[in-house]
N, C-alpha and C positions, 0 to 999 in steps of 0.2 A: 815605599814606592812599589815594591814587589806585590804588596797586598792590594794596592790600587789597581795595578795591572791585572791581577787575578780577577777582580770584579768587572773590569772592562771586557774581558774575554768571555764572560758568562752570557748565556742567552737571556732573553727577556723573562721567560718562564722561570729560570733558575733564580733570577733576581727577585721575582715576585714571591717565590717560595721562601727565600731567605728573609725578605722584608716582613713576611707574615710571622716569621720566627723572631721578630724584633732585632734583626741585624740592621743597624742604622747605616752602615757603610753600603750595604746592598741597596737600601732604600734611597740613599743619596745618589748612587749610580743610576738607579731606575728613574728617578726624577730628572737627573741630568740628561738621560737618554731620550725622554719623551717631551721635554719642555719645548724644544724648537718646533716639533711637529704640532703640538697643541697651540702654540703661539700662531703658527701659520694658519691652522684651521680657523681660529678666531679672527684672524686678519681678513680671511675670505668671507666669513659669515657676518661679521659686524661692520657696519658702515662707519662707525665712529672709532677712529684709530686710537683715540685717547683712552678708550675702554679696554682695548685688546690686552695690554699688560696686566691690568687689574683682573680681568677674567681668567687669564692664563695662570696668574698667581693663585686665584681662588680654586681653579681646577686642580692644580698641583697639590694644594693644601688638602682638598677633599680626597684626592687619591692617597696621599700619605696617611690621613686620618682613618680612612675606611678600607685600607688594603686588606685588613683581617676579614672583612665581610665578603670578599671575593672567594667563592667556593671552588671554582675551577681556574687555576692559574693560566691555563691555555687560552682562556677567554678574556685575558687582561685588556687587549686592544679594544674589543667590543665594549667591555665594561667601562673603560676610561672614556670612550667616545660617548657613552650614555651620559656620563658626568658632564662632558663638554656640551652636548646637546641640551641637557636640562638647564645648565647655566645660561646658555644662549637664549632659551625660551624665557627663563626668569628675567633676563636683561631686557628682552623684547617687551614683556609685560610691564616692567618698570618704566621703560621709555614711552610706552603708550599712555601712561598715567601723567607724565610730566612733559611740559612743552619743550620743543627742540630749540637749542641755543646754538648759535654759530659764533665762534671766536673771531674777533677782528684780526687776530694774529695768524689765522689759518694759512693764508697765502704766504705770509712771511716764513712760517714754519716749514712749508713745503719747499721754499727756495733754500732754506738752511739745510734741510734733509738732503736735497740734491747735491749741494755743495759738499756736505760731509761724505756722501757716496763717492765723489770724485777725488777726495783727499786720501782715500784708502787705496794704496797701491794694489793693483790686480795684475798678476803676470799671465793670467789665463787668456785674457782677450784685450784687444785694443780699445781705447776710449770710445770711439764711435760705435763699436760693437756692444760695449757695455751700456752705452746710452740707449741703443736700439732695443736690447733685451730688457733693460729696465723700463723703458717706455711701453714695450709690449706687455710685460708683466702687469704694469699699472692698468693698461687698457683691458686686459683679461680680468683682473681683479674687479675693476669697475663694472664690467659686463656681468660678472657673477653676482655682484652686490645688487644689481638692478633686477635680478630674478626674484619672483615671489619666494617667500621664505621656505616653503616646503620643497620647491625645486632646488633652491640654493643649498639647503642642508643635504639633500639626496646627492647632488652632484659633487659637493665638497667631500662627503664621506666616501663616495665611490672613487673619484679621481685623485684626491689628495691623500686620503687615508688608506685607500686600497681595500676597503671593506667589501665583502660579497653582498649580493642582493639580499640574502637571508639575514645577514648581520645588520644591514641597514633597516630592514623591515623590523627587526627586533628592537633596534635603537629608537626608531621613530614610531614604534607601536602601530604599524600598518602591515598590509600583506605584501608579498613579493611582487604581485602583479601591479599594485599601486606604485611600488618603488621603481620598477622597470619603466612604467609609464611616465613617472615624474622625471626620471633621468633622460629618457628619450626626448621629452618635451623641453627639458632644460638645454639639452644639446642643440636642438633645433633653434631655440631662442638665442643661444650663444652664437651659433653660426650666423643667424640673421644680424645680430648686434655687432659682430666682428667683420661682416662682409666688406664694409667700406674701408676697413683698416688692413685686412689681409688680402 
């Protein structure tokens, strides 16, 4: 228990260094710490929610397998986002090659998901507030998913992951000016798309 607590107190950089030295407890804590963020990133990037868990698992596996190849532990976040972005582009290429299928259970699944959300007790806010914030989150996610992919990636890496313009330029293999332009245009498109709602 004390050992587990020790790893929880470590910085991301310390966990990366220990993981590179084959410390599996540190690697386990590192993966635990980044998995939710990676899942959230994929859920905003990918329109097909059934692919999000698989992509997240694949990204975490790649991080665990390739942690030794990261030369500068301070750049872990940028490096892991490069893995996420590459997997997203790979998935895009795959889906362009195969036809789009829609499950006849989709609507039913969505109802079940909402039901499950309301069965979990939440002391932080009242049910109607939870419903409104849940609905707003869905509207924002849908609006982001309607953006062209280069805008979508730039805005998600900036707003969700908190990457700098330089880091986004590095991850997307573009220049800083292009990144700034894409983010600005994405924000304008999002404002237009959300005008009727907000």
